[in-house]
C-alpha positions in Angstrom: -16.3 -22.6 -22.6 -13.4 -22.5 -25.0 -12.1 -24.6 -27.8 -8.8 -22.8 -28.0 -6.1 -25.4 -27.2 -4.2 -23.6 -24.5 -7.2 -22.1 -22.8 -9.1 -25.4 -22.9 -6.0 -27.2 -21.4 -5.9 -24.6 -18.7 -9.5 -25.1 -17.8 -9.1 -28.9 -17.8 -6.0 -28.6 -15.6 -8.0 -26.5 -13.1 -11.0 -28.8 -13.2 -8.9 -31.9 -12.6 -6.7 -30.3 -10.0 -6.3 -32.4 -6.9 -6.7 -30.5 -3.7 -3.4 -29.6 -2.0 -2.6 -31.9 0.9 -3.3 -30.1 4.2 -2.5 -30.8 7.8 -4.6 -30.1 10.9 -3.4 -26.6 12.0 -1.8 -26.3 15.4 -3.6 -24.1 18.0 -2.9 -20.4 17.8 -1.3 -20.3 21.2 1.2 -23.0 20.2 2.4 -21.2 17.0 2.1 -17.5 17.8 5.4 -15.8 17.2 7.3 -19.0 17.4 9.7 -17.7 14.7 10.2 -14.3 16.2 13.1 -13.1 18.5 10.7 -10.8 20.4 10.9 -9.4 23.9 9.4 -12.5 25.5 12.1 -14.6 23.9 14.8 -12.1 24.8 13.7 -12.1 28.4 14.4 -15.9 28.5 17.6 -15.7 26.5 19.4 -12.6 27.8 20.8 -11.5 31.1 18.6 -9.2 33.2 20.9 -6.2 32.3 20.9 -6.9 28.6 17.2 -7.5 28.5 16.5 -4.3 30.4 18.6 -2.4 27.9 16.9 -4.0 24.9 13.4 -3.4 26.3 14.2 0.2 26.8 15.4 0.5 23.2 12.4 -1.3 21.7 9.9 0.7 23.7 11.4 4.1 23.6 13.8 4.1 20.6 16.8 4.8 22.9 20.4 4.0 22.1 21.9 0.5 22.6 25.6 0.1 23.6 27.9 -2.2 21.7 28.4 -4.6 24.6 24.7 -5.3 24.8 24.6 -5.8 21.0 27.3 -8.5 21.4 25.2 -10.3 24.0 22.0 -10.0 21.9 23.9 -11.2 18.8 25.1 -14.4 20.6 21.7 -15.2 21.9 20.0 -14.5 18.6 22.5 -16.8 16.8 22.0 -19.6 19.2 18.2 -19.3 18.9 18.4 -19.1 15.1 20.7 -22.1 14.8 18.4 -24.1 17.0 15.6 -23.3 14.5 17.7 -24.7 11.6 19.2 -21.4 10.3 22.6 -21.5 8.7 22.4 -18.0 7.2 21.4 -14.5 8.3 20.3 -11.5 6.3 19.9 -7.8 6.9 16.5 -7.2 5.3 15.8 -3.7 4.1 13.4 -1.6 2.0 14.8 0.5 -0.8 13.0 3.4 -2.5 10.8 1.0 -4.4 8.0 -1.1 -3.1 10.2 -4.2 -2.9 12.0 -6.0 0.0 15.7 -6.5 -0.4 18.0 -9.0 1.3 21.6 -10.2 1.2 22.3 -13.6 2.9 25.5 -14.4 4.8 26.5 -17.6 6.5 27.2 -18.0 10.2 30.1 -20.2 9.2 33.8 -19.5 9.5 36.8 -21.8 9.7 39.2 -22.2 12.6 43.0 -22.6 12.3 42.5 -26.4 12.1 40.2 -26.1 9.1 37.1 -27.0 11.1 33.8 -25.2 10.6 32.4 -23.1 13.4 29.6 -20.6 13.7 30.1 -16.9 14.6 27.8 -13.9 14.9 29.1 -10.9 16.7 27.5 -7.6 17.7 29.3 -5.9 14.8 27.8 -8.3 12.3 24.4 -7.8 13.8 24.7 -4.0 13.7 26.1 -3.5 10.2 25.9 -5.0 6.7 27.3 -3.7 3.4 25.3 -4.1 0.2 26.0 -2.2 -3.0 24.5 1.3 -2.6 24.5 2.1 -6.3 22.6 -1.0 -7.4 19.3 0.2 -6.1 17.3 3.3 -7.2 18.9 6.2 -5.3 18.0 9.4 -7.1 21.6 10.3 -7.8 22.6 10.0 -4.1 25.2 7.5 -5.1 27.2 7.2 -8.4 28.2 3.9 -9.9 31.8 4.5 -8.9 30.8 5.4 -5.3 28.9 2.3 -4.5 29.4 1.7 -0.8 26.2 1.5 1.2 25.4 0.3 4.7 22.5 -1.6 6.3 22.1 -1.2 10.1 20.1 -3.2 12.5 16.8 -1.7 13.7 16.3 -3.1 17.2 12.7 -1.7 17.4 11.5 -4.3 14.8 12.1 -7.9 15.9 14.3 -10.4 14.0 12.6 -13.5 12.6 13.1 -16.8 10.9 12.1 -17.4 7.3 11.8 -21.1 6.5 12.2 -22.9 3.2 11.6 -26.6 2.5 15.3 -27.4 3.3 16.5 -24.7 5.6 16.0 -21.4 7.4 17.4 -17.9 7.5 17.6 -15.3 10.3 16.1 -12.1 9.0 17.2 -8.8 10.7 15.1 -5.7 9.9 17.5 -3.0 9.0 17.8 0.6 7.7 19.7 1.3 4.4 22.0 4.3 4.0 24.7 5.6 1.8 28.4 5.9 2.8 27.8 9.6 3.3 24.8 9.0 5.6 21.8 9.8 3.3 18.7 7.6 3.6 18.4 5.2 0.7 15.3 3.4 2.1 11.8 3.8 3.5 12.6 2.9 7.1 14.9 5.7 8.1 12.4 8.5 7.2 9.7 6.5 9.0 11.7 6.4 12.2 12.7 10.0 11.9 9.0 11.1 11.3 7.9 9.2 14.4 10.6 10.9 16.4 9.6 14.3 15.1 6.0 13.6 15.9 6.9 12.5 19.4 8.9 15.6 20.1 6.1 18.0 19.0 3.4 16.0 20.7 5.3 15.9 24.0 5.5 19.7 24.0 1.7 20.0 23.5 1.0 17.5 26.3 3.3 19.4 28.7 1.5 22.6 27.9 -1.8 20.9 28.7 -0.5 20.0 32.1 0.5 16.4 31.5 3.6 15.5 33.6 4.0 11.8 33.1 4.5 11.3 29.3 5.7 8.1 27.7 7.2 8.0 24.3 4.6 8.5 21.6 4.3 6.3 18.6 2.0 6.2 15.6 0.2 3.0 14.9 -1.0 1.4 11.7 -3.4 -1.3 10.5 -3.4 -1.8 6.7 -6.3 -3.5 4.9 -4.7 -5.5 2.1 -6.8 -6.2 -1.0 -5.7 -8.6 -3.8 -6.8 -10.8 -6.6 -6.2 -14.5 -7.1 -5.9 -16.0 -10.6 -5.1 -19.6 -11.4 -1.5 -20.0 -12.7 -2.8 -22.0 -15.6 -4.4 -18.8 -16.9 -1.8 -16.3 -15.6 1.1 -18.1 -17.4 -0.7 -17.6 -20.7 -1.0 -13.9 -20.1 2.3 -12.0 -20.9 0.7 -8.9 -19.4 0.0 -10.5 -16.1 3.5 -12.0 -15.9 5.4 -8.7 -16.7 3.0 -5.9 -15.8 0.8 -7.4 -13.1 -2.4 -6.3 -14.9 -4.4 -7.2 -18.0 -3.6 -4.8 -20.9 -6.3 -6.3 -22.9 -9.6 -7.9 -22.0 -13.3 -7.4 -22.9 -15.8 -7.1 -20.0 -17.6 -10.4 -19.4 -21.4 -10.7 -19.5 -21.4 -10.9 -15.7 -19.0 -8.9 -13.5 -19.8 -7.5 -10.1 -23.1 -5.9 -11.0 -25.1 -8.3 -8.8 -23.1 -7.4 -5.7 -23.0 -11.1 -5.0 -19.3 -11.5 -4.2 -18.7 -9.0 -1.4 -18.6 -10.9 1.9 -19.9 -14.0 0.1 -18.9 -17.5 0.9 -15.2 -17.9 0.4 -14.4 -20.7 -2.2 -12.9 -23.8 -0.5 -9.7 -23.6 -2.4 -9.2 -20.0 -1.5 -10.0 -20.7 2.1 -7.3 -23.4 2.3 -4.8 -20.8 0.8 -5.9 -18.2 3.4 -5.5 -20.4 6.4 -2.1 -21.7 5.2 -1.0 -18.1 4.7 -2.3 -16.9 8.0 -0.7 -19.7 9.9 2.6 -18.5 8.5 1.8 -15.0 9.6 0.9 -16.1 13.1 4.3 -17.9 13.4 5.9 -14.5 12.5 3.9 -12.6 15.1 1.8 -10.8 12.5 -1.8 -10.4 13.9 -3.9 -11.2 10.8 -7.5 -10.6 12.1 -10.0 -10.5 9.2 -10.3 -12.0 5.8 -13.2 -12.0 3.3 -14.3 -11.7 -0.3 -14.1 -8.2 -1.7 -16.4 -6.5 -4.1 -15.0 -7.8 -7.4 -15.1 -11.5 -8.4 -11.8 -13.2 -7.6 -10.9 -10.3 -5.2 -10.2 -10.7 -1.5 -9.0 -8.8 1.6 -6.9 -9.5 4.7 -6.5 -7.0 7.5 -4.2 -7.3 10.5 -4.7 -5.8 13.9 -3.0 -2.5 14.4 0.7 -2.3 15.5 3.4 0.3 16.0 3.9 2.0 12.7 7.5 0.9 12.1 6.7 -2.8 12.9 3.5 -2.6 10.9 5.3 -1.3 7.9 7.8 -4.2 8.1 5.0 -6.7 8.6 3.1 -5.3 5.6 6.1 -5.9 3.4 6.5 -9.4 4.7 2.7 -10.0 4.2 3.0 -9.1 0.5 6.0 -11.4 0.0 4.4 -14.4 1.8 1.1 -13.8 0.0 2.7 -14.2 -3.4 4.8 -17.3 -2.4 1.9 -19.0 -0.6 -0.5 -18.3 -3.5 2.0 -20.0 -5.9 2.1 -23.0 -3.7 -1.6 -23.3 -4.1 -1.6 -22.9 -7.8 -2.6 -19.2 -7.8 -0.9 -16.0 -9.0 -1.5 -13.3 -6.4 -2.1 -9.9 -8.1 -1.3 -6.9 -6.0 -1.7 -4.4 -8.9 -4.2 -1.7 -8.1 -6.2 -2.4 -11.3 -5.5 -5.8 -12.8 -8.9 -6.0 -14.6 -10.6 -3.2 -16.4 -14.3 -2.5 -15.6 -14.4 -4.0 -12.1 -13.1 -2.7 -8.8 -9.4 -2.3 -8.3 -7.5 -3.0 -5.1 -6.4 -0.6 -2.4 -4.8 -0.8 1.0 -6.6 1.4 3.5 -4.2 2.5 6.1 -5.7 3.0 9.6 -3.5 5.5 11.5 -3.5 6.8 15.1 -1.1 8.2 17.6 -0.7 7.5 21.3 1.4 6.1 24.2 1.2 4.1 27.3 0.4 7.0 29.6 -2.2 9.2 27.7 -3.5 6.3 25.5 -4.8 6.8 22.0 -4.9 10.5 21.5 -7.3 10.2 18.5 -9.9 8.5 20.7 -12.7 11.0 21.4 -14.2 9.1 24.3 -17.8 9.5 25.3 -17.6 13.3 25.3 -15.4 14.5 22.5 -16.5 18.1 22.9 -14.9 18.0 26.4 -11.8 16.0 25.4 -9.3 18.8 24.9 -6.3 16.6 24.0 -8.4 14.8 21.4 -9.6 18.0 19.9 -6.1 19.3 19.6 -4.7 16.2 17.9 -7.7 15.9 15.6 -7.4 19.6 14.8 -3.7 19.0 14.0 -4.7 16.4 11.5 -7.2 18.7 9.8 -4.6 21.4 9.4 -2.0 18.9 8.1 -4.3 17.5 5.4 -5.3 21.0 4.3 -1.8 22.3 4.1 -0.2 19.2 2.7 -2.9 17.5 0.7 -0.7 17.5 -2.5 2.0 15.8 -0.5 -0.5 13.1 0.6 -1.5 12.6 -3.0 2.2 12.4 -4.0 3.1 9.6 -1.6 0.4 7.4 -2.9 1.1 8.2 -6.6 2.1 5.4 -9.0 1.4 4.4 -12.5 -0.8 1.6 -11.2 -2.7 3.6 -8.5 -3.7 6.2 -11.1 -6.1 3.6 -12.5 -8.2 3.8 -9.3 -8.0 7.4 -8.0 -10.8 9.5 -9.2 -13.0 6.6 -10.3 -16.2 5.6 -8.5 -14.5 2.8 -6.7 -11.8 4.6 -4.7 -11.5 8.0 -3.1 -11.2 10.9 -5.5 -7.9 12.6 -6.1 -9.0 15.5 -4.0 -7.8 15.2 -0.5 -10.5 16.1 2.1 -11.2 15.0 5.7 -14.4 13.3 6.8 -15.2 13.7 10.5 -18.7 12.3 10.8 -21.8 14.2 12.0 -20.9 14.5 15.6 -17.3 15.6 15.3 -18.0 17.9 12.4 -20.6 19.7 14.5 -18.1 20.0 17.4 -15.5 21.7 15.2 -18.1 23.8 13.4 -19.4 25.0 16.8 -15.8 25.9 17.8 -15.3 27.8 14.6 -18.5 29.8 15.0 -18.1 30.4 18.7 -20.9 28.2 19.9 -20.9 25.9 22.9 -21.0 22.3 21.6 -23.4 19.9 23.3 -22.9 16.1 23.7 -24.5 14.0 21.0 -24.5 10.4 20.2 -26.1 8.0 17.9 -28.6 6.7 20.4 -29.6 3.0 20.7 -30.2 0.7 17.8 -33.5 -1.1 18.5 -34.8 -3.5 15.8 -37.9 -4.5 17.8 -36.8 -8.1 17.8 -36.6 -9.8 21.2 -33.8 -12.2 20.2 -31.5 -9.3 18.9 -29.9 -7.4 21.7 -30.0 -3.6 21.4 -26.6 -2.0 20.9 -25.2 1.5 20.8 -25.4 3.2 17.4 -22.2 5.1 16.3 -22.7 8.9 16.3 -21.9 9.2 12.6 -22.2 7.0 9.5 -19.2 5.9 7.5 -18.3 7.8 4.3 -16.7 5.4 1.8 -16.1 8.2 -0.7 -13.7 10.1 1.5 -10.0 9.6 1.0 -9.2 10.6 4.6 -11.9 9.6 7.0 -12.2 9.6 10.8 -13.5 6.1 11.8 -14.1 6.2 15.6 -10.6 6.3 17.1 -8.3 6.7 14.1 -8.0 8.1 10.6 -8.3 5.9 7.6 -6.2 6.9 4.6 -8.2 5.1 1.9 -6.2 6.2 -1.3 -3.1 4.0 -0.7 -2.6 1.5 -3.4 -2.6 -2.3 -2.9 1.0 -2.8 -4.1 2.5 0.1 -2.2 4.6 0.2 1.0 2.7 1.8 3.8 5.9 3.5 4.9 5.6 6.5 2.5 2.0 7.4 3.6 3.0 7.0 7.3 6.0 9.3 6.9 3.8 12.0 5.3 1.1 11.7 8.0 3.6 11.6 10.9 5.5 14.6 9.5 2.4 16.8 8.8 1.2 15.9 12.3 4.5 16.9 13.8 4.4 20.2 11.9 0.8 21.0 13.0 1.5 20.0 16.6 4.4 22.4 16.6 2.2 25.2 15.3 -0.4 24.3 18.0 2.2 24.3 20.8 3.4 27.8 19.7 -0.2 29.2 19.7 -1.1 27.5 23.0 2.0 28.9 24.7 1.1 32.4 23.5 -2.5 32.1 24.8 -1.5 30.6 28.1 1.1 33.4 28.4 -1.8 35.9 28.2 -3.5 34.3 31.3 -6.0 32.1 29.5 -6.8 28.8 31.1 -6.3 25.7 29.1 -9.9 25.3 27.9 -10.0 28.9 26.7 -6.6 28.6 25.0 -7.6 25.4 23.2 -10.8 26.9 21.9 -9.0 30.1 20.7 -6.3 28.0 18.9 -8.8 25.6 17.3 -11.1 28.5 16.2 -8.1 30.0 14.4 -7.2 26.6 13.0 -10.7 26.0 11.6 -11.0 29.5 10.1 -7.8 28.9 8.2 -8.2 25.2 7.4 -11.8 24.1 7.8 -12.4 24.1 4.1 -10.8 20.6 4.0 -13.6 19.1 6.1 -16.2 17.5 3.9 -18.9 15.0 4.7 -20.8 14.7 1.4 -20.4 12.5 -1.7 -16.7 12.7 -2.8 -17.6 11.1 -6.1 -20.1 13.7 -7.2 -19.3 16.1 -10.1 -20.6 18.9 -7.9 -17.9 18.3 -5.3 -15.2 18.0 -7.9 -16.1 21.5 -9.1 -16.7 23.2 -5.8 -13.7 21.7 -4.0 -11.5 23.5 -6.4 -13.4 26.7 -7.2 -14.9 27.4 -3.8 -12.7 25.7 -1.3 -9.3 26.1 -2.9 -8.5 22.4 -2.8 -6.5 20.7 -5.6 -7.7 17.9 -7.9 -4.6 15.9 -8.8 -5.6 13.1 -11.2 -2.3 11.5 -12.2 1.1 10.7 -10.8 2.6 13.1 -13.4 0.6 15.9 -11.7 1.2 14.7 -8.2 5.0 14.0 -7.9 6.1 17.6 -8.5 4.6 18.4 -5.0 7.8 16.8 -3.6 9.7 19.8 -5.1 7.4 22.5 -3.7 9.1 24.9 -1.3 6.6 24.3 1.5 7.1 20.5 1.3 10.9 20.8 1.2 10.8 23.2 4.2 8.5 20.8 6.0 10.8 17.8 5.8 13.9 19.9 6.5 12.3 21.7 9.5 11.2 18.4 11.1 14.5 16.6 10.3 12.7 13.8 8.4 14.3 14.3 5.0 17.0 16.7 3.9 16.4 18.6 0.6 18.8 16.2 -1.3 17.1 13.1 0.2 13.7 14.5 -0.8 14.9 15.3 -4.3 16.2 11.8 -4.6 12.7 10.4 -3.9 11.3 12.6 -6.6 13.8 11.3 -9.1 13.3 7.6 -8.1 9.5 7.8 -8.1 9.3 9.7 -11.4 11.7 7.2 -13.0 9.6 4.3 -11.8 6.5 5.9 -13.2 8.0 6.5 -16.6 9.5 3.0 -16.8 6.3 1.3 -15.7 4.3 3.0 -18.5 7.0 2.3 -21.1 7.2 -1.4 -20.2 3.4 -1.6 -20.5 3.5 0.2 -23.9 6.0 -2.3 -25.3 3.9 -5.2 -24.0 0.8 -3.7 -25.8 2.7 -3.5 -29.0 4.1 -7.0 -28.7 0.8 -8.6 -27.7 -1.2 -6.8 -30.4 1.3 -7.8 -33.1 2.0 -11.4 -32.2 -1.2 -12.6 -30.5 -4.2 -10.5 -31.3 -3.5 -9.6 -34.9 -2.7 -13.2 -36.1 -5.9 -14.4 -34.4 -8.1 -11.7 -36.0 -6.5 -12.3 -39.5 -7.0 -16.0 -39.2 -10.6 -15.5 -38.4 -11.0 -13.1 -41.3 -9.4 -15.7 -43.6 -11.9 -18.3 -42.3 -14.8 -15.9 -43.0 -13.5 -15.2 -46.4 -13.0 -18.8 -47.4 -16.4 -19.7 -46.0 -18.0 -16.8 -47.9 -16.4 -17.9 -51.2 -17.5 -21.5 -50.6 -21.0 -20.5 -49.8 -21.2 -18.2 -52.8 -20.1 -21.1 -55.1 -23.3 -22.9 -54.2 -25.5 -19.9 -54.4 -25.6 -18.9 -50.7 -24.9 -15.3 -49.8 -23.6 -14.7 -46.2 -23.8 -11.5 -44.3 -20.5 -9.7 -44.6 -20.9 -7.3 -41.6 -18.9 -9.3 -39.2 -16.0 -9.6 -41.6 -16.1 -5.8 -42.3 -16.2 -5.0 -38.5 -13.3 -7.3 -37.8 -11.3 -5.9 -40.7 -12.0 -2.3 -39.6 -10.9 -2.9 -36.0 -7.8 -4.8 -37.1 -6.7 -2.0 -39.3 -7.5 0.6 -36.7 -5.6 -1.4 -34.0 -2.5 -1.7 -36.1 -2.6 1.9 -37.1 -2.7 2.8 -33.3 0.2 0.3 -32.7 2.2 2.1 -35.4 1.6 5.5 -33.7 2.5 4.0 -30.3 5.7 2.5 -31.6 6.7 5.9 -33.1 5.8 7.7 -29.9 8.0 5.5 -27.8 11.0 6.5 -29.9 11.0 10.1 -28.6 14.0 10.5 -26.2 14.5 14.2 -25.8 12.5 16.0 -23.0 13.0 19.3 -21.4 12.5 18.1 -17.9 11.4 15.1 -15.8 8.0 16.7 -15.4 7.6 17.0 -19.2 8.6 13.3 -19.6 6.0 12.2 -17.1 3.2 14.3 -18.7 4.2 12.8 -22.1 3.7 9.3 -20.7 0.5 10.2 -18.9 -1.1 11.8 -21.9 0.5 10.7 -25.1 1.7 7.1 -24.4 -1.3 6.1 -22.2 -3.7 7.6 -24.7 -2.4 5.5 -27.5 -2.3 2.4 -25.3 -6.0 2.9 -24.6 -6.7 3.3 -28.3 -5.0 0.0 -29.2 -6.8 -1.7 -26.4 -10.2 -0.4 -27.4 -10.0 -2.0 -30.8 -8.5 -5.2 -29.4 -11.3 -5.6 -26.9 -13.9 -5.1 -29.5 -12.1 -7.8 -31.6 -12.4 -10.2 -28.7 -16.2 -9.9 -28.9 -16.1 -10.6 -32.6 -13.4 -13.2 -33.2 -14.4 -16.9 -32.9 -13.8 -18.0 -29.3 -11.7 -21.0 -30.5 -9.2 -18.7 -32.1 -8.8 -16.2 -29.3 -5.3 -16.6 -27.8 -5.6 -15.1 -24.4 -7.6 -16.4 -21.3 -10.7 -14.2 -21.0 -12.0 -12.3 -18.0 -14.9 -14.7 -17.4 -12.4 -17.6 -17.1 -9.8 -15.8 -14.9 -12.3 -14.2 -12.6 -14.8 -17.1 -12.1 -12.9 -20.3 -12.5 -11.0 -21.2 -9.2 
């Protein structure tokens, strides 16, 4: 396939690679959550009093007294030490998409100089990393660096193993010395509390008397690419940017639709099973894995969990995915668009709300038109998406996710709600004052005796919708593959809390007029749909017609880039929303705008510098070398009277010159340092810098199709995508 020395060596290394040694996996029942200090293990390790207190805290979010913390700490240490742990770490999630940890030893010395282990309640509860060394959006200055981590008892501690040791990991929140949230976990916990408070008021108004604490749940479908490290290590762009900044489309990509749900390559299957065994030991319910649409692309999806735990597990899944892939000779690419011209990767977030007494409040049951609680909660979501669509776009905004949103592979950058035929009819009937009748999908009968008939869903699935109802939950499909799910969950929980508060106020007024509950619900939902029904759309979200009508006729916003999206965090309505619900103070929200905008600018600037470097030091020399060969060959042939066609040489020369001209423009553009505002800087990066990067790439990719294969210095798409 390639005579280039480094590429040829990479292919040989892969072809001659010996399969990794594997062991017969243990039964699921033997390994499930064996490395987790969960409630089952607490019940065995703690006194009845301490366990009862911990159980209440875990299930309701209630406070935990210091005495109980001391008991838990002692039991947790003994368990961790028995598993080989000598260190513990408060693991936390700063305002980036990374996981942060600081390790401390259990060891102290006694007066005799002997070593003993110690782990008190105070050590369990509080840690102290540097609060100025993480992106903080001006919440902390360099000379005011104190920050605190604090144990989150609602998310279980666990053990992380290495080849020669283990560490006790304690899920924690991260705050400044003055108490501002510096992480993603504190807003998530606050948003759930706000949603619970508002939901309980609605449920009481609807006559519910026994109401358990409500929680949101999450199941995230993680997509990713695997590339052999022999190729990845020869690609500076993959190493530093996580995506290919250059690369011509191969002759075959995904056009045959032969990869989606296809047979999983044996090497990849071994990786998946190794990875999932690790997840099972950590109590992470990995349920589904399969080939995705693009070659070399895959997906893993866990079963849903409480949102806070699910967010922690999602971070852990991404960490383990990368380390396990490396063990198997792969680089795991979580970038949303690592390869141009084929499908990128997302992370569909399945979200619902419920408790142990009322169940899943987004489950319509068999008769959704009669399920008043469901209609109220579903209506609250509709109102929230309509009012705060720009916020939802902002929380999934990143330089990498911009490559997907708006393309015909991911939901468009217009936030709308898909309900399905049955539910859309119910809400339309309510809006227009008609009595809705029960409808279902009927029975699926294929006329084959060996295939049992089964119940057809009342509505089809709409893969073009960014926010779709999928049976008993909503699926937020625009979340990027590399992103934490905490941000989207915070936004969804908070908008739901706000809408439930509005519904409670309206219900209370209607009930005060003497209306019964059914009448009050219909009245409130009719008003809601009249004001917010424009956000409900069941058609093709990719169509040009929708892109036009959504804006001109329905008043929705099309927000194509992060530069356009992030200013939503500064809108008065959004600031008021977070302040009113107690989820984020104005200063905490502003800090997130500053952090996310800085991350956006830096990401594009790093990529631009890489484009310049690779074009100058890799692609230009290869193209010039090929031109030299063509010229020498042409002269040699002419000396014996043979005239060769010069079109290839002219084409290569033209693209080389155009590429280097664009490189010069890009270099000069990056030198600009003065901007009137953060918003102006982001727009500059989105339009000027990215435009020139694309110009450089267009010529480089055309050169790849012209320059002799033996001279091309970078592993090509056909190699990286298809050789495993």
